Every structure is written in C-alpha cells, then in structure tokens.
A tleap script that builds the chain and sets N, CA, C and O, in Angstrom:
source leaprc.protein.ff14SB
mol = sequence {
  NMET THR ASP LEU LEU ASN TYR THR PHE LYS
  ASP LEU PHE ALA GLN LEU GLY LEU PRO ASN
  SER GLU PRO ALA ILE GLU GLN PHE ILE LYS
  GLN ARG ALA ALA PHE SER PHE SER ASP PHE
  GLY HIE ASP PRO ASN TRP THR PRO ALA GLN
  ARG GLU PHE LEU HIE THR ALA LEU GLU GLU
  ASP ALA ASN TRP ALA ARG LEU ILE ASP GLN
  LEU SER LYS ARG LEU TYR ASN LYS ASN LYS
  CSER
}
set mol.1.N position { 4.322 9.977 72.795 }
set mol.1.CA position { 4.704 9.385 71.484 }
set mol.1.C position { 3.718 8.806 70.933 }
set mol.1.O position { 3.002 8.048 71.587 }
set mol.2.N position { 3.492 9.073 69.562 }
set mol.2.CA position { 2.590 8.701 68.897 }
set mol.2.C position { 2.753 7.097 68.442 }
set mol.2.O position { 3.787 6.661 67.935 }
set mol.3.N position { 1.581 6.306 68.703 }
set mol.3.CA position { 1.725 4.989 68.298 }
set mol.3.C position { 1.703 4.963 66.934 }
set mol.3.O position { 0.826 5.580 66.328 }
set mol.4.N position { 2.770 4.170 66.215 }
set mol.4.CA position { 3.138 4.266 64.821 }
set mol.4.C position { 1.908 3.649 64.020 }
set mol.4.O position { 1.987 3.732 62.794 }
set mol.5.N position { 0.728 3.012 64.588 }
set mol.5.CA position { -0.368 2.612 63.876 }
set mol.5.C position { -1.299 3.696 63.876 }
set mol.5.O position { -2.314 3.653 63.182 }
set mol.6.N position { -1.032 4.617 64.573 }
set mol.6.CA position { -2.350 5.697 64.839 }
set mol.6.C position { -1.495 7.091 64.310 }
set mol.6.O position { -1.616 8.143 64.936 }
set mol.7.N position { -0.772 7.011 63.307 }
set mol.7.CA position { -0.444 8.303 62.772 }
set mol.7.C position { -1.574 8.982 62.280 }
set mol.7.O position { -2.614 8.347 62.100 }
set mol.8.N position { -1.507 10.282 62.018 }
set mol.8.CA position { -2.774 11.019 61.381 }
set mol.8.C position { -2.357 11.937 60.270 }
set mol.8.O position { -1.159 12.065 60.017 }
set mol.9.N position { -3.208 12.536 59.642 }
set mol.9.CA position { -2.465 13.461 58.500 }
set mol.9.C position { -1.629 14.571 59.255 }
set mol.9.O position { -0.622 15.015 58.705 }
set mol.10.N position { -1.977 14.986 60.374 }
set mol.10.CA position { -1.326 16.039 61.001 }
set mol.10.C position { 0.272 15.340 61.305 }
set mol.10.O position { 1.238 16.096 61.205 }
set mol.11.N position { 0.452 14.151 61.608 }
set mol.11.CA position { 1.690 13.721 61.761 }
set mol.11.C position { 2.458 13.552 60.388 }
set mol.11.O position { 3.611 13.933 60.188 }
set mol.12.N position { 1.700 12.969 59.545 }
set mol.12.CA position { 2.478 12.814 57.995 }
set mol.12.C position { 3.044 14.156 57.679 }
set mol.12.O position { 4.244 14.317 57.460 }
set mol.13.N position { 2.009 15.289 57.654 }
set mol.13.CA position { 2.228 16.657 57.114 }
set mol.13.C position { 3.596 17.213 57.967 }
set mol.13.O position { 4.460 17.881 57.400 }
set mol.14.N position { 3.662 16.884 59.251 }
set mol.14.CA position { 4.894 17.335 60.124 }
set mol.14.C position { 6.019 16.523 59.411 }
set mol.14.O position { 7.038 17.133 59.088 }
set mol.15.N position { 5.914 15.241 59.153 }
set mol.15.CA position { 6.939 14.499 58.730 }
set mol.15.C position { 7.685 15.008 57.417 }
set mol.15.O position { 8.881 14.939 57.133 }
set mol.16.N position { 6.689 15.501 56.753 }
set mol.16.CA position { 6.965 16.013 55.436 }
set mol.16.C position { 7.453 17.605 55.481 }
set mol.16.O position { 7.762 18.256 54.483 }
set mol.17.N position { 7.456 18.000 56.595 }
set mol.17.CA position { 8.055 19.331 56.731 }
set mol.17.C position { 6.963 20.582 56.377 }
set mol.17.O position { 7.351 21.714 56.087 }
set mol.18.N position { 5.491 20.178 56.450 }
set mol.18.CA position { 4.574 21.094 55.933 }
set mol.18.C position { 3.666 21.519 57.064 }
set mol.18.O position { 3.554 20.739 58.009 }
set mol.19.N position { 3.036 22.609 57.082 }
set mol.19.CA position { 2.164 23.029 58.152 }
set mol.19.C position { 1.114 22.005 58.237 }
set mol.19.O position { 0.536 21.522 57.262 }
set mol.20.N position { 0.895 21.692 59.532 }
set mol.20.CA position { 0.042 20.547 59.823 }
set mol.20.C position { -1.236 20.743 60.630 }
set mol.20.O position { -1.860 19.833 61.175 }
set mol.21.N position { -1.525 21.926 60.643 }
set mol.21.CA position { -2.819 22.411 61.392 }
set mol.21.C position { -4.067 21.884 60.261 }
set mol.21.O position { -3.927 21.681 59.055 }
set mol.22.N position { -5.205 21.757 61.026 }
set mol.22.CA position { -6.303 21.028 60.194 }
set mol.22.C position { -6.649 22.146 58.960 }
set mol.22.O position { -6.756 21.780 57.790 }
set mol.23.N position { -6.793 23.414 59.344 }
set mol.23.CA position { -6.869 24.509 58.048 }
set mol.23.C position { -6.005 24.132 57.094 }
set mol.23.O position { -6.333 23.727 55.979 }
set mol.24.N position { -4.730 24.274 57.565 }
set mol.24.CA position { -3.499 24.142 56.478 }
set mol.24.C position { -3.687 22.673 55.799 }
set mol.24.O position { -3.567 22.625 54.575 }
set mol.25.N position { -3.908 21.740 56.349 }
set mol.25.CA position { -3.942 20.498 55.495 }
set mol.25.C position { -4.990 20.481 54.616 }
set mol.25.O position { -4.771 20.041 53.488 }
set mol.26.N position { -6.289 20.944 54.954 }
set mol.26.CA position { -7.319 21.203 53.995 }
set mol.26.C position { -6.965 22.114 52.801 }
set mol.26.O position { -7.200 21.826 51.628 }
set mol.27.N position { -6.363 23.264 53.241 }
set mol.27.CA position { -6.038 24.178 52.164 }
set mol.27.C position { -5.058 23.518 51.065 }
set mol.27.O position { -5.290 23.613 49.859 }
set mol.28.N position { -3.798 22.752 51.664 }
set mol.28.CA position { -2.866 22.113 50.820 }
set mol.28.C position { -3.601 21.192 49.880 }
set mol.28.O position { -3.355 21.187 48.674 }
set mol.29.N position { -4.608 20.324 50.503 }
set mol.29.CA position { -5.564 19.421 49.557 }
set mol.29.C position { -6.178 19.992 48.496 }
set mol.29.O position { -6.156 19.612 47.325 }
set mol.30.N position { -6.758 20.973 48.995 }
set mol.30.CA position { -7.396 21.953 47.807 }
set mol.30.C position { -6.643 22.385 46.814 }
set mol.30.O position { -6.940 22.067 45.663 }
set mol.31.N position { -5.528 23.191 47.085 }
set mol.31.CA position { -4.843 23.564 46.323 }
set mol.31.C position { -4.177 22.434 45.214 }
set mol.31.O position { -4.362 22.525 44.000 }
set mol.32.N position { -3.445 21.457 45.803 }
set mol.32.CA position { -2.904 20.493 45.134 }
set mol.32.C position { -3.905 19.750 44.281 }
set mol.32.O position { -3.475 19.383 43.188 }
set mol.33.N position { -5.303 19.428 44.606 }
set mol.33.CA position { -6.211 18.717 43.715 }
set mol.33.C position { -6.631 19.322 42.747 }
set mol.33.O position { -7.378 18.782 41.931 }
set mol.34.N position { -6.218 20.612 42.647 }
set mol.34.CA position { -6.621 21.340 41.324 }
set mol.34.C position { -5.598 20.905 40.169 }
set mol.34.O position { -5.935 21.036 38.992 }
set mol.35.N position { -4.537 20.467 40.462 }
set mol.35.CA position { -3.492 19.971 39.498 }
set mol.35.C position { -4.123 18.422 39.036 }
set mol.35.O position { -4.707 17.579 39.718 }
set mol.36.N position { -3.725 18.428 37.501 }
set mol.36.CA position { -4.035 17.054 37.059 }
set mol.36.C position { -2.992 16.077 36.958 }
set mol.36.O position { -2.916 15.422 35.919 }
set mol.37.N position { -2.160 15.883 37.909 }
set mol.37.CA position { -1.181 14.830 37.906 }
set mol.37.C position { -1.826 13.474 38.312 }
set mol.37.O position { -2.909 13.571 38.890 }
set mol.38.N position { -1.415 12.435 38.137 }
set mol.38.CA position { -2.097 11.027 38.353 }
set mol.38.C position { -1.638 10.602 39.721 }
set mol.38.O position { -2.366 9.915 40.436 }
set mol.39.N position { -0.479 10.985 40.085 }
set mol.39.CA position { -0.001 10.585 41.505 }
set mol.39.C position { 1.088 11.429 41.989 }
set mol.39.O position { 1.497 12.303 41.224 }
set mol.40.N position { 1.571 11.314 43.032 }
set mol.40.CA position { 2.567 12.228 43.691 }
set mol.40.C position { 3.732 11.999 42.962 }
set mol.40.O position { 4.483 12.957 42.776 }
set mol.41.N position { 4.081 10.663 42.419 }
set mol.41.CA position { 5.310 10.529 41.520 }
set mol.41.C position { 5.368 11.282 40.342 }
set mol.41.O position { 6.468 11.253 39.791 }
set mol.42.N position { 4.449 11.987 39.768 }
set mol.42.CA position { 4.478 12.863 38.832 }
set mol.42.C position { 4.105 14.425 39.127 }
set mol.42.O position { 4.099 15.348 38.313 }
set mol.43.N position { 3.803 14.461 40.489 }
set mol.43.CA position { 3.528 15.779 40.809 }
set mol.43.C position { 5.056 16.586 41.193 }
set mol.43.O position { 5.748 16.205 42.137 }
set mol.44.N position { 5.419 17.684 40.351 }
set mol.44.CA position { 6.632 18.199 40.579 }
set mol.44.C position { 6.551 19.123 41.813 }
set mol.44.O position { 7.672 19.498 42.157 }
set mol.45.N position { 5.558 19.592 42.567 }
set mol.45.CA position { 5.321 20.421 43.560 }
set mol.45.C position { 6.168 19.726 45.051 }
set mol.45.O position { 6.600 20.388 45.995 }
set mol.46.N position { 6.220 18.295 44.893 }
set mol.46.CA position { 6.986 17.882 45.899 }
set mol.46.C position { 8.386 17.978 45.951 }
set mol.46.O position { 8.959 17.667 44.907 }
set mol.47.N position { 9.245 18.409 47.115 }
set mol.47.CA position { 10.436 18.402 46.898 }
set mol.47.C position { 11.131 17.044 46.722 }
set mol.47.O position { 10.454 16.040 46.942 }
set mol.48.N position { 12.423 16.910 46.345 }
set mol.48.CA position { 12.854 15.657 46.303 }
set mol.48.C position { 12.977 14.952 47.417 }
set mol.48.O position { 12.976 13.723 47.348 }
set mol.49.N position { 13.104 15.615 48.646 }
set mol.49.CA position { 13.239 14.772 50.025 }
set mol.49.C position { 11.911 14.251 50.341 }
set mol.49.O position { 11.803 13.195 50.965 }
set mol.50.N position { 10.747 15.014 49.897 }
set mol.50.CA position { 9.279 14.459 50.258 }
set mol.50.C position { 8.964 13.454 49.269 }
set mol.50.O position { 8.287 12.510 49.678 }
set mol.51.N position { 9.315 13.455 48.039 }
set mol.51.CA position { 9.148 12.385 46.944 }
set mol.51.C position { 9.688 11.247 47.440 }
set mol.51.O position { 8.999 10.227 47.416 }
set mol.52.N position { 10.975 11.213 47.962 }
set mol.52.CA position { 11.845 10.197 48.381 }
set mol.52.C position { 11.029 9.604 49.605 }
set mol.52.O position { 10.667 8.428 49.580 }
set mol.53.N position { 10.793 10.301 50.501 }
set mol.53.CA position { 10.189 9.658 51.890 }
set mol.53.C position { 8.932 9.136 51.400 }
set mol.53.O position { 8.680 8.017 51.847 }
set mol.54.N position { 7.927 9.700 50.481 }
set mol.54.CA position { 6.759 9.119 50.001 }
set mol.54.C position { 6.966 7.641 49.282 }
set mol.54.O position { 6.294 6.651 49.574 }
set mol.55.N position { 7.933 7.670 48.371 }
set mol.55.CA position { 8.181 6.460 47.555 }
set mol.55.C position { 8.696 5.383 48.554 }
set mol.55.O position { 8.178 4.267 48.562 }
set mol.56.N position { 9.774 5.731 49.446 }
set mol.56.CA position { 10.449 4.800 50.174 }
set mol.56.C position { 9.230 4.184 51.181 }
set mol.56.O position { 9.048 2.966 51.171 }
set mol.57.N position { 8.548 4.897 51.895 }
set mol.57.CA position { 7.403 4.448 52.748 }
set mol.57.C position { 6.435 3.545 52.115 }
set mol.57.O position { 5.897 2.624 52.731 }
set mol.58.N position { 6.213 3.822 50.848 }
set mol.58.CA position { 5.034 2.939 50.255 }
set mol.58.C position { 5.889 1.630 49.715 }
set mol.58.O position { 5.345 0.526 49.700 }
set mol.59.N position { 7.140 1.794 49.308 }
set mol.59.CA position { 7.968 0.662 48.787 }
set mol.59.C position { 7.952 -0.397 49.883 }
set mol.59.O position { 7.743 -1.600 49.724 }
set mol.60.N position { 8.225 0.291 51.100 }
set mol.60.CA position { 8.713 -0.568 52.296 }
set mol.60.C position { 7.387 -1.054 52.917 }
set mol.60.O position { 7.431 -1.869 53.839 }
set mol.61.N position { 6.303 -0.625 52.489 }
set mol.61.CA position { 5.088 -0.725 53.242 }
set mol.61.C position { 4.928 -0.376 54.654 }
set mol.61.O position { 4.197 -0.963 55.452 }
set mol.62.N position { 5.847 0.863 54.944 }
set mol.62.CA position { 6.060 1.490 56.259 }
set mol.62.C position { 4.661 1.898 56.974 }
set mol.62.O position { 3.608 2.058 56.356 }
set mol.63.N position { 4.799 2.023 58.205 }
set mol.63.CA position { 3.504 2.530 58.937 }
set mol.63.C position { 2.839 3.722 58.340 }
set mol.63.O position { 1.627 3.872 58.491 }
set mol.64.N position { 3.663 4.706 57.573 }
set mol.64.CA position { 3.010 5.754 56.899 }
set mol.64.C position { 2.330 5.471 55.708 }
set mol.64.O position { 1.686 6.368 55.164 }
set mol.65.N position { 2.392 4.225 55.179 }
set mol.65.CA position { 1.871 3.766 53.858 }
set mol.65.C position { 0.261 4.201 53.751 }
set mol.65.O position { -0.284 4.864 52.868 }
set mol.66.N position { -0.290 3.626 54.906 }
set mol.66.CA position { -1.858 3.884 54.778 }
set mol.66.C position { -2.147 5.392 54.608 }
set mol.66.O position { -2.920 5.742 53.717 }
set mol.67.N position { -1.619 6.217 55.341 }
set mol.67.CA position { -1.916 7.598 55.354 }
set mol.67.C position { -1.469 8.125 53.965 }
set mol.67.O position { -2.242 8.927 53.442 }
set mol.68.N position { -0.442 7.829 53.347 }
set mol.68.CA position { -0.029 8.266 52.087 }
set mol.68.C position { -0.977 7.658 51.045 }
set mol.68.O position { -1.348 8.374 50.115 }
set mol.69.N position { -1.328 6.593 51.121 }
set mol.69.CA position { -2.458 6.124 50.284 }
set mol.69.C position { -3.624 6.939 50.316 }
set mol.69.O position { -4.088 7.343 49.249 }
set mol.70.N position { -4.222 7.268 51.532 }
set mol.70.CA position { -5.455 8.317 51.633 }
set mol.70.C position { -4.895 9.605 51.103 }
set mol.70.O position { -5.527 10.167 50.208 }
set mol.71.N position { -3.789 10.137 51.549 }
set mol.71.CA position { -3.808 11.285 50.879 }
set mol.71.C position { -3.329 11.322 49.172 }
set mol.71.O position { -3.425 12.342 48.489 }
set mol.72.N position { -2.967 10.411 48.817 }
set mol.72.CA position { -2.962 10.203 47.289 }
set mol.72.C position { -4.157 10.236 46.595 }
set mol.72.O position { -4.373 10.830 45.539 }
set mol.73.N position { -4.986 9.508 47.304 }
set mol.73.CA position { -6.691 9.224 46.747 }
set mol.73.C position { -7.060 10.725 46.911 }
set mol.73.O position { -7.488 11.186 45.853 }
set mol.74.N position { -7.018 11.625 47.940 }
set mol.74.CA position { -7.719 12.903 48.192 }
set mol.74.C position { -7.075 13.710 47.165 }
set mol.74.O position { -7.830 14.554 46.682 }
set mol.75.N position { -5.683 13.684 46.613 }
set mol.75.CA position { -5.204 14.728 45.935 }
set mol.75.C position { -5.329 14.343 44.408 }
set mol.75.O position { -5.497 15.207 43.548 }
set mol.76.N position { -5.231 12.902 44.101 }
set mol.76.CA position { -5.134 12.682 42.622 }
set mol.76.C position { -6.224 11.641 42.206 }
set mol.76.O position { -6.132 11.213 41.055 }
set mol.77.N position { -7.292 11.153 43.026 }
set mol.77.CA position { -8.238 10.541 42.434 }
set mol.77.C position { -9.556 11.185 42.594 }
set mol.77.O position { -10.460 10.762 43.314 }
set mol.78.N position { -9.586 12.166 41.914 }
set mol.78.CA position { -10.729 13.033 42.041 }
set mol.78.C position { -12.117 12.223 41.749 }
set mol.78.O position { -13.151 12.514 42.351 }
set mol.79.N position { -12.072 11.486 41.061 }
set mol.79.CA position { -13.383 10.601 40.681 }
set mol.79.C position { -13.735 9.540 41.472 }
set mol.79.O position { -14.830 8.991 41.348 }
set mol.80.N position { -12.873 9.181 42.313 }
set mol.80.CA position { -13.093 8.137 43.397 }
set mol.80.C position { -13.293 8.768 44.823 }
set mol.80.O position { -12.806 9.863 45.105 }
set mol.81.N position { -13.963 8.096 45.622 }
set mol.81.CA position { -14.302 8.428 46.908 }
set mol.81.C position { -13.171 7.899 47.842 }
set mol.81.O position { -13.243 8.073 49.059 }
savepdb mol mol.pdb
quit
C-alpha cells in the first residue's frame, strides 16, 4: 500500500483513470500545457468526475492536494517554475 503522504504523479493519474506510465504522464502534460486555460477549473478536458475529485481534494486539503497543486503548476502556470 502506498503511504498517503508519498503519492506520486503515477498514483494521481491512476486515481484520475488516466494512463500513468512516465511517458504517458509527460505526454499528457505536454498536450494539456498547450491550452491557455488558467487552471483545471476552467479546463473543459477534465471529465466531470475528474474535476470533482480535483476540486474536492483541494477544498479538503486532502493528501492529494500537494500533487494536484504541482500538476496545476505544470499545466497552467507556464511562466512560473
């Protein structure tokens, strides 16, 4: 069992029902980062279930929140590192 505090992008992508190999994750990020949405809340490419999971995890400051923040930065904050 994965320690809740040590979730990885692979775990997050699996939770979202997405391919979770390293190449698949990088391809997903590369493709999604091409869009100009400001955050996942405005990105229509997420399914309703994925969007609900992402919002709920952040609102509840769940163990996933750290990874969701990192993913959001990689996808939507192109001018920030």
